[in-house]
Steps between C-alpha positions, in 0.01 A plus 500: 500500500845664458374812672401289808835324513687836494265635760572202730873529456505873582274439810737221621798737474328771685385262784857354513658836540255608773550161667881477494584860545457496885712185524787664312477807716500291810828319404676827432444638852800546729492346835464781748510440891262750671683487828830581318334794339370638838852470659653684211242779544578521876871530440443787256268686742744450789783643295299807422420556877865461590599749239240751635639458854861546390413824323332636805154513365382216746562491878620177663172444675304561178718264320457237751113522481493479115742196502261319748198580275690369199581174677127451590400546147764253385377245764144531374587462133739203538323156466631231722450250198666677205407209256136622501594836364689377201331633178652232286240258344671179388315356195534135452633395173226257425239781517672668205485176310125453572436865391669443159308175442164672583586780252584246226174324559278813513438522125379138486284562804352803339429302174337221710281740683406675171408172344304395805317815576465670158358389168818403327334237286260762366778731408682221311180411325441855397848531366449193289152633380671814375760293306226287343275789402755730339498308165123502506499876549747542211271296288188709598682820398632376172255233385172535703317286259697196618452586872205269537701189425747581785253646754295194594658438836600861588371667810367843381595678815853372487521593131379853564740554795798372312430704192447812706832451670671436162368816357585716804854371503557539124545815302436332168122572505534864609473622139297218344224454759358184346590306813313729728197500270490118494544491875218747541256294294584201705430680820172634361400137399524401863326827613808647668423844375736682735800309358351516147479882523856529620637285225275666234624851606864381450412357154323820401796721612729290293276511181233789534418468137359145540123530477419155639739552795338831582152350478610216734665735748172709518283185532709364785493831683129523462450136624727578801253782571203276501415581145491879550695748291821624642698823406787295346264277310303802380823669378603190317169447326479877402841470350397208288196682385712804402703266278181340347157639590345167370685276743175318613687287758616812680155651483340187640742473786467874578125483505498201721736666743288814507183308564649294790622832650138635470604766249201422304497799273860444388416126452189607290717728287770244444258216414310732261824546310576139510153402374531745220829358385364140535199570286730603216739211541435208271659252733277606786186537292522127413476418871165635621569377861788753532272789390224369739739498795628843428150648466415323837802660673415840359143473629629397842720804509213725400268362761761529770582849403124593509475354846810671629408836348679672218650773714741415786795651664821326402803479726690691230275804546301449172140579577341304223649158394421595136749770538784261598789537255506129408121494434542808275790327321284179453203719378743665252597159364139388476396809309813526294587372148784268391665636180726276292715693257674302224693578181626270225681784322693696764825358596577608857881462455501771222291754702670817614568517880246774558206297336205490737171312484192692611175312586197698583126475530255782398119549544297482181297788638664700776819677572764543227788394722554125561332323791801282570863508373800291518844547339784251489802365312410193306732213562329220301178433314231467603468760776245438771363814669229547756295829488290589791395794717845509652627626163245792489623843407227682700306350799179649355520289178593145541464189286239337722264793452437452122314230320657564145869543463785446245852381573785607289874422487769710352871418463678835478845464348587845620375428855280819498133514593410694178408275206747466212458346158776233580302368793345155506145505624190286564146576628217274620135516418266658769417259775368501859783452753260350762433209259806461284818447695758428224599696199747391234682761297746451205720800414530618151608835321189699432277787631549616855221457757 
């Protein structure tokens, strides 16, 4: 409202200046008689002609002719009624008073027109709504469990609009992001996925390490795209799977997005990985309906892929969808092995800085070199490592090509590849990597694998 008052005052001043300026100029004009001006010009010209005659440059007869012409011109220019040629405009004093009164009344006339023709009542109501909702928004951000007691009579659209405005005008949530995450969930609940995606993106940018926020961002983005996977959602879910290859929520969302986008081979690979994890998870195994739904989804993807044809040309230039980098990555995860290395004797704080943990898989019968290798600096126990075909030393000999392998771990205090008596080691029994997906190893001082 203050803005509108200031605008009306400025408008009134501008109109007043434009209105009174001509009046002020008119009162400052000097009264000039046109006839008197013409006579003065005649006298000047006559003096010039006389001077020309006296100097000999004009003959008497020429002088007489020019004087007669000058008199004719003067007669034509002089008005018999000189009062009509007076340029002075006399402004009546009452007109100035009326002008000042009108200028003073202009702001009030503007306010009256605004109230009559515009929606002033709605603006005032909205301002009051914002004032009423700010405490509720603060409660939602600090104590969301008590929000239901305060939100019985709240209009959800008003609540979302006010909260969005508060977050946009405040810098307090720029580093925390919890407000944007809460707002995004509220938008998603009312199926406003465009606004939900925008808010979720802001929350994720503030706290990219938050898994639930990243999942929600990907889900909102997919819903906005009619359930189909998008590049940003794909990147988010792949990042989550890089952190934890067993993130079943990320796998389920990724598989659903692929299926709706008709990338059936990618959906099949993703759901195969998910089903394999679910079948080895106790919480899921106790719920047969979940496994039944996963198997049904996998069968749908397989049938759709068969109908579509396994080979098709992708926009990215990949001739076979099975050669797609993401499909290869999912296949590697499906055929790989999760290795958990633990130790109750090794204190990581006392290890030399060059100490390195080597984890590798070797074929029971096959090449002497490892099929898959990883090296890292252990930060805490246990250490979770995923060995797959991506970790192969040679493309001709990969983990998925052998049915009997062993997995070994070696903590080299020297950091060198060559074994040393001071190393801590562990080795698994032979197993089939296509069937067994998890290996637990405990380090101890002993013979070297």
